[in-house]
C-alpha positions in Angstrom: 21.8 23.4 -98.4 18.4 22.1 -98.1 19.6 19.5 -95.5 21.3 22.2 -93.4 18.1 24.2 -93.4 15.8 21.3 -92.4 17.8 20.1 -89.3 17.0 23.0 -87.0 13.4 22.8 -87.9 13.3 19.1 -86.9 15.1 19.8 -83.5 12.5 22.2 -82.1 9.5 19.8 -82.1 11.7 17.1 -80.5 12.6 19.4 -77.5 8.9 20.3 -77.1 8.0 16.6 -77.1 10.7 15.9 -74.4 9.3 18.6 -72.1 5.8 17.3 -72.5 7.0 13.8 -71.4 8.8 15.1 -68.3 5.9 17.1 -67.0 3.5 14.1 -66.6 6.3 12.1 -64.9 6.8 15.0 -62.4 3.1 15.2 -61.7 2.9 11.5 -61.2 5.7 11.6 -58.6 4.0 14.4 -56.7 0.8 12.3 -56.7 2.6 9.3 -55.3 4.2 11.4 -52.6 0.9 12.9 -51.7 -0.7 9.5 -51.4 2.2 8.3 -49.2 1.6 11.2 -46.9 -2.1 10.4 -46.7 -1.4 6.8 -45.9 1.1 7.7 -43.2 -1.3 10.1 -41.6 -4.1 7.5 -41.6 -2.0 4.5 -40.6 0.4 5.5 -37.8 2.3 2.2 -37.9 3.6 3.1 -41.3 4.8 6.5 -40.3 8.2 7.3 -38.9 6.6 8.7 -35.9 3.2 7.5 -34.5 0.5 10.1 -35.0 -0.5 11.4 -31.5 -4.1 11.6 -30.4 -5.6 13.7 -27.7 -5.1 13.0 -24.0 -7.8 13.9 -21.5 -8.3 13.2 -17.8 -11.6 12.2 -16.2 -12.7 13.8 -13.0 -14.3 10.5 -11.8 -13.1 7.1 -10.9 -13.5 4.1 -13.3 -13.0 0.4 -13.3 -12.0 0.0 -9.6 -11.9 -3.8 -9.9 -9.1 -4.0 -12.6 -7.1 -1.1 -11.0 -7.3 -3.1 -7.7 -6.2 -6.3 -9.5 -3.2 -4.5 -10.9 -2.4 -3.0 -7.5 -2.7 -6.4 -5.9 0.1 -7.6 -8.3 2.3 -4.7 -7.2 1.4 -5.6 -3.6 2.6 -9.1 -4.0 5.9 -7.9 -5.5 6.5 -5.5 -2.7 5.7 -8.2 -0.1 8.5 -10.4 -1.6 10.9 -7.5 -1.4 10.0 -6.7 2.1 10.4 -10.3 3.2 13.9 -10.4 1.6 14.9 -7.2 3.3 13.6 -8.5 6.6 15.4 -11.8 6.2 18.7 -10.1 5.7 18.1 -7.9 8.8 17.1 -10.8 11.2 20.1 -13.0 10.3 22.7 -12.6 13.0 26.4 -12.9 12.6 26.2 -16.5 13.8 23.7 -17.3 11.1 20.8 -17.6 13.6 17.5 -15.9 12.8 16.5 -13.3 15.3 12.8 -13.2 16.4 10.7 -11.1 14.1 7.5 -9.2 15.0 5.5 -7.9 12.0 3.5 -4.8 13.2 0.3 -3.5 11.7 -0.9 0.1 12.4 -3.5 -1.3 14.8 -0.8 -3.1 16.7 1.1 0.1 17.4 -2.2 1.9 18.4 -3.0 -1.0 20.7 0.4 -0.8 22.4 -0.1 2.9 23.0 -3.5 2.3 24.4 -2.2 -0.4 26.6 0.6 1.7 28.0 -1.8 4.4 28.9 -4.4 2.2 30.6 -1.7 0.1 32.2 -0.5 3.3 34.0 -4.0 4.2 35.0 -4.6 0.7 36.3 -1.4 0.7 38.3 -2.5 4.1 39.9 -5.8 2.5 40.9 -4.0 -0.5 42.3 -1.9 1.8 44.4 -4.9 3.5 45.8 -6.6 0.2 46.7 -3.4 -1.0 48.4 -3.5 2.2 50.5 -7.0 1.5 51.6 -6.5 -2.3 51.9 -2.9 -2.7 53.0 -3.3 -6.4 53.7 -3.5 -7.1 49.9 -0.3 -8.5 48.4 1.6 -6.0 46.2 1.7 -6.8 42.6 4.7 -6.3 40.4 4.1 -4.1 37.3 5.3 -5.3 33.9 7.5 -2.9 32.0 6.1 -1.7 28.7 7.7 -1.0 25.4 6.2 0.8 22.5 7.2 1.4 18.9 5.8 3.5 16.1 4.6 3.0 12.5 4.7 5.6 9.8 1.5 5.4 7.7 -0.4 7.7 5.3 -2.9 7.4 2.5 -3.3 9.4 -0.7 -4.2 8.9 -4.3 -1.6 7.3 -6.5 -1.6 8.8 -9.9 0.0 6.5 -12.4 0.5 7.2 -16.0 1.9 5.2 -18.9 2.5 5.3 -22.5 -0.4 4.7 -24.8 -0.4 1.6 -27.0 1.4 2.1 -30.2 -1.6 1.5 -32.5 -3.6 3.5 -34.9 -4.3 7.1 -34.0 -6.0 7.1 -30.6 -7.4 9.4 -28.0 -6.7 8.5 -24.4 -8.8 9.3 -21.4 -7.3 8.6 -18.0 -9.3 8.0 -14.7 -7.3 7.9 -11.5 -8.7 5.3 -9.0 -7.9 4.3 -5.4 -7.4 0.6 -5.1 -10.0 -1.2 -3.0 -7.3 -3.1 -1.2 -6.8 -3.3 2.6 -3.5 -2.3 4.0 -3.4 -5.4 6.1 -3.3 -7.6 3.0 0.3 -6.4 2.4 1.4 -7.5 5.9 -0.4 -10.8 5.5 1.6 -11.5 2.4 4.9 -10.4 4.1 4.3 -12.6 7.1 3.4 -15.5 4.8 6.7 -15.1 2.9 9.0 -14.7 6.0 10.7 -17.7 7.5 8.2 -19.0 10.1 10.7 -19.8 12.9 10.6 -17.1 15.6 8.0 -15.2 13.7 5.3 -13.2 15.5 2.5 -11.6 13.6 0.1 -10.2 16.2 -2.6 -9.4 13.7 -2.7 -13.1 12.8 -2.9 -14.2 16.5 -5.9 -12.2 17.6 -8.1 -15.3 17.9 -5.9 -16.3 20.8 -7.5 -13.5 22.8 -10.9 -15.1 22.4 -9.7 -18.4 23.7 -11.0 -19.3 27.2 -7.5 -20.5 28.2 -5.7 -17.4 27.1 -3.8 -15.8 30.0 -3.4 -12.1 30.3 -1.5 -10.4 33.1 -3.6 -7.2 32.6 -6.8 -9.2 32.9 -5.6 -11.0 36.0 -4.8 -7.7 37.7 -8.2 -6.2 36.7 -10.0 -9.3 38.0 -8.1 -9.1 41.3 -9.2 -5.5 41.7 -12.8 -6.3 40.9 -12.9 -8.9 43.6 -12.0 -6.2 46.1 -15.0 -4.0 45.3 -17.1 -5.5 48.1 -14.4 -4.8 50.7 -14.0 -1.3 49.4 -17.7 -0.7 49.5 -17.7 -1.7 53.2 -15.4 1.3 53.9 -18.1 3.8 53.0 -17.2 7.3 52.1 -13.5 6.6 52.6 -13.5 4.5 49.4 -16.1 6.5 47.4 -13.5 8.1 45.1 -11.8 4.8 44.3 -15.2 3.2 43.6 -16.0 6.0 41.2 -12.7 5.3 39.4 -13.8 1.6 39.2 -17.0 2.7 37.5 -15.1 4.9 35.0 -12.6 2.2 34.2 -15.3 -0.4 33.5 -17.3 2.0 31.3 -14.2 2.9 29.4 -13.2 -0.7 28.8 -16.7 -1.5 27.4 -16.6 1.4 25.0 -15.6 1.2 21.3 -13.2 4.1 20.7 -13.6 6.2 17.6 -12.0 4.7 14.5 -11.9 1.2 16.2 -14.2 -1.8 15.6 -13.5 -3.4 19.0 -14.0 -2.5 22.6 -11.1 -0.8 24.5 -10.6 -4.0 26.5 -9.9 -6.1 23.4 -7.6 -3.4 22.1 -5.7 -3.5 25.4 -5.3 -7.2 25.3 -4.0 -6.9 21.7 -1.5 -4.2 22.9 -0.3 -6.6 25.7 0.2 -9.3 23.1 2.2 -7.1 20.9 4.3 -5.7 23.8 5.1 -9.2 25.0 6.3 -10.1 21.5 8.5 -7.1 21.3 10.1 -7.9 24.6 11.4 -11.2 23.3 15.2 -11.3 23.5 17.0 -10.1 20.4 13.7 -9.4 18.6 13.5 -7.1 15.7 10.3 -5.5 14.3 9.1 -4.6 10.8 6.7 -1.7 10.6 5.1 -0.9 7.2 3.1 2.1 6.2 1.1 2.4 3.0 1.8 5.8 1.6 -0.2 5.4 -1.5 -2.1 2.7 -3.4 -4.2 2.9 -6.6 -3.8 3.3 -10.2 -5.2 4.4 -13.5 -7.9 3.2 -15.9 -7.2 4.3 -19.5 -9.8 4.2 -22.2 -8.2 4.3 -25.7 -10.5 5.4 -28.5 -9.2 4.2 -31.9 -10.0 5.7 -35.2 -10.1 2.3 -37.0 -11.1 -0.2 -34.4 -13.3 -0.5 -31.3 -12.3 1.2 -28.0 -10.1 -0.6 -25.6 -9.6 -0.3 -21.9 -6.3 -0.6 -20.0 -5.7 -0.7 -16.2 -2.5 -0.1 -14.2 -1.9 -0.2 -10.5 0.8 0.4 -8.0 1.9 0.8 -4.4 4.2 3.1 -2.4 5.1 2.0 1.1 7.5 3.0 3.7 9.2 0.5 6.0 11.2 0.5 9.1 13.1 -2.4 10.7 14.2 -1.9 14.3 16.0 -3.8 17.0 14.0 -4.1 20.2 14.8 -4.6 23.8 17.9 -3.1 25.5 19.6 -2.7 22.2 16.7 -0.8 20.7 17.7 1.1 17.5 16.8 1.6 13.9 18.4 -1.0 11.7 17.2 0.1 8.3 14.4 2.1 6.7 13.3 3.1 3.2 10.5 3.5 0.6 9.5 0.9 -1.9 7.6 1.8 -5.2 6.1 -0.9 -7.4 4.0 -0.3 -10.6 2.3 -3.1 -12.5 2.2 -1.2 -15.8 -0.8 -1.0 -18.1 -2.6 -4.2 -19.1 -5.5 -4.5 -21.5 -8.8 -5.5 -19.9 -10.1 -8.4 -22.1 -13.7 -8.2 -23.2 -13.5 -11.0 -25.7 
């Protein structure tokens, strides 16, 4: 009887003791879980998802040099793609390369100026022939012009932040300090050199004393007739006034240009002659946008780092010239370098 009575009394303290042991274990697990959450919040690499920092955008440019360097990388890549596209277009069915003319914006503007002034010069020649009929008639050279699509705007590139400790990112969009002509220089350098004309790279020829220009010869022939025209008195006064206007115009530097109109016209004549080569094709490239982004990443557990990205967007047009003038192909190329860390160590 006494054994039966003591058993229940012994069980109750045992249950209480078991409960007391389980509670500390549960509290310990909660503490461990809480510590894990703190660690994951502080060290994003240990978390299932990286903790995101704040993103801000600066209203001023930053680090133009490294953005330009990244854009130059993109420029080189696009030049290689353009050279490949052009090579495909200029290879004929017989496997012979067609002549290629690589046109800069200034080339197209020069051709347009040349066409306009060539017409005015021909009109003046006509009036002089009417006054001096003994002068031999001169045959006009047919002209051919082509166009280039070009524009400029800010390229806003964005990329993923580095997957590192919690970081705040500040972006500054920057226009690359890179001349549009650099792209065409790279394209011309990578194209096959046989039957290649790159007028922008041939401008020194215009300064050579032995360079021959049909336009310059016609202009010189007219100037040699000024004395005879002056002898005609009032009858030739209008034509002489036109002579004066022409010479003043040729000596001026047009707005947006760095050279005199005469030099621009000689460049236009050079380009036109290249375009008139039999079976020639032309490549026109317009830079739509160039630039990139400087990104400063502020870390919670390490020093700030700086990244730079750059890119280029261009349009291109490949045309057949001459009697069979037509558009062969056109398109837009986009190239981005991606973010690279700027080393300060």
